[in-house]
C-alpha positions, 0 to 999 in steps of 0.5 A: 396468815400472821403465823405464816409470816412469822414463820417465814421471817424466822426461817429467813433469819436462820438461813441468813445466820447459817450462811454467815450473812447475819450474826447469831442472836437470840430471837423469841418474838418475830414482832409481826404487827398490822400497820395502821396505813395500808400503804405499809402493807398488810403486815410489818416486821420490826424485828431488825430494829430489835436485833440492831444492838445485839448484831451491831448492824444497821437495822435496815441492813438486817431487814434487807438480808432477812427480806432477801430470803422470804419468797413470794407466792399466790398469797404473799404478793410483795415483800419490801423493806423501809426505814429505819428497819422494817420489813413490810408484807402485802397480800395478793388481792386475788388471794384476799378475795378468795378468803370470802369463800373460806369465811363463808365455809367456816360459818360460825367457826370462823374466828375459832382456833386451837391456840389453847390446845384443849388446856383445861381453864377455869374462869371464876367470876362474880362469886358474891356472897349469897347474903344479899341481892346482886346490884349493878356493881357486880354486873361488870365482872359478870360480863367480863368473865362470861365474855372472856370465857367465850373468847378462850373457848373460841381460842381452843381452851377447855373452859369451865365457868364457875361461881363460888358460893360462900355458904360457910363461915361467919357471914353465913351464920349472921345471915341465918340468925338474921333471917331466923329473927325476921321469920319470928317477927312475922309471927309477932315475936320480939326477936332481935337482929344480931348486931352485925346482921343484915339490915336490908328490907330484902331480909324481911321480904325473904322471911315473909315468903318463907312464912307464906310457903312453910307456915309455922312449922319452924316455931316448935324447933330448937332455936339453933335447928330452926335457924339452920333449916330456915337458913338453908331455905333462905340460902337456896332462894338467894342463890336462885335469885342470883342465878336468875338475875345473872341469867337475864344478863346471859351469864351462865355457869357450868358449876356452882361450887359450894364452899361448905363442900370443901369441909364436908369432903375433907379437902380443907383438912388436906390443904391445911395439912400441906401448909403445915407439913411444908413449914408454912405454919405458925401458932402465935397469939392463940391463932394459926398463921400462914407464914407467907412472908417466907415466900415473899409476901410482905406479911403473914396471914391468919388462917385460923382465928384465936376463937377457932373459926377459919378465915376466908383466906383459909377457905380460899386456900382449900378452894384453890387446892381443889382447883389445881389438885382435885380437879386438875385445871391447867390454869385458873383465872379469878375475876375479882373487884378492885377491892381484892387487890391486897389478896392477889399476892397472898393467894399466889403464895398460898398456891406456891405453898401448896406445891403448884406453879403460882403463874398458873393462877391469874387474877383480873381485877375490875374497877367499879362503874359510875352511871350518868344520863348525859352529863349528869351523874346518877346516884344509886339511891333506892329512895330516889328511884334511880337504878340500883338493880340488874333488873332495872338496868336491863329494863331501861337499856336492854341486855345487849347495851349492858353487855357491850358497854361493860365489856368495852373498857379494860377491866382495870380502868374506871368507866362511866356508863351513859344510860342515854347513849345506851338507849339511843337509836342512832350511829352514835350508839355503837350497839345500834351501829354494829347491830344495824350493820348485821340487819342491813346485810339481812335486808340485802339478802331479802332484796336478792331473794325477791329478785331471785338472784343466785350467787353461790358461784360468784366470781370473787376476783371481781372484788377489787374496790378498795372498800371491798378489800378493806372489808375483807382485811378487817374480817380476816383479823378476827381469828388473830384477835381471838388468839390475842385476847385469850393470850392477854386476857383482854376481852375489851378489844372485841367490842372495838373490833366489832365497831371497826368491822361495822364501819368497814361494812357501812363504808363498803355499802356507801361506796359499792352498790351491792344489788345493781340495776345496771346491765352488765353488773350481774356478776359483780352483784353476785360477788358483792352478795357473796361478800355480804354473806361473809360479813353477815357471818363474821358480824354474827360471830362477833356478837355471839362471842359477846353474847349479844343478839344479831337482829335481822331487821331494825 
């Protein structure tokens, strides 16, 4: 409906201009919004305020001229203007009530659309080096990434979810050497951990598990070959562990992409050649540099070190060449931690140097999370027994609470995760509040079934109470919200919308008895049951987009 209102405004504007009633002016956005107060209608247009200077007219006079050309019909009941220059639109209550059937018929597709027009979009998120276990600091990016992918898919994009496995380079060599030393130590050998190696106890546990499964078979090999084979096993186990941990958070991927494959396939060589041939290449101090300063970056960046090893940036260049050239994604969205801020501009300049529009690469940076119990901050200390792993977090508060709270704040903002609130079984906990609304609808249907009430043929014109209409209006916002979130890459609006929808339902439930015992209310009961059926479906769709469960009872 918002799109239709936008089209009506633009058509009326063009007609008024063609008649000479309004001056010509460039318009790229009809500025249609939902007002906070229902007295101002279902939609409001502020375009006249934006056109006032260009047209050199009073904005209210512009609004009046546009409003004159907008017809009303069975859906759009009233159009009027308001100071200082708004055009307001009110939908017909009869039409609103009819949308209950539309939502029920749409089922789990309600909220989905074709805004994305099947554009191929890759969402890459988490992509932590497989040299150590995941910790809760990575969970926020995992939830944001998977939620955004769900939303963009619902908006009509062809989405691929990807984890980039950094299985090449210096850090992996250190991982292999560390694991090899730990393996040898399992047999009493005096093997030294590399100076910059991985010191965590998890490496000892990993070596012990390899010893238990593989025995002594690597002891007789040359050190380099032994480290390579042990490292390959260790790498696979670390990736499997990451996959399992993220799986507990209901985070799934379509592709686990190997960095090493960029070198094996020749993609790395092809990408570097394009950089060289484009003139963005310079040798100095024994190293090879990408001259990104020529493309607006504040400095040049090393691609190949003086010792001949490639940098992470070099791999990233090849990786994004693979995304845009080999796999032909229309858009690429990288979701990284805030510590990657300095990498954003140089990555965009690299994409430009490769011959692609840098605007096709979008970055979302998320801030870290702190945890608290009530007013007390929780320090991530294994010795103190506080939460530091995904498993411990999920075990304490549950997957649904994790997903809701991590998604409920804009990625670029700091957030505090209140562990006590996340576990609370009360309306203070938004997770409980939303899921209870869904469970309450299920219990209503259980009562209706016990009383053998059939309501498929309900007369929806009986839905005239302000609480009923407010609930319908709130449900109708979902398709528009999905499109907006996909456009702005802001999935944090969905948890808040779900809470608002639950509030609208709970208010309706308090104001309007659904299954009435009063004689003569049979038809009203049927209409309200039909409304509850639509509500149950829309709540389930919201929870599904957030990869949260929709309980039937609580």
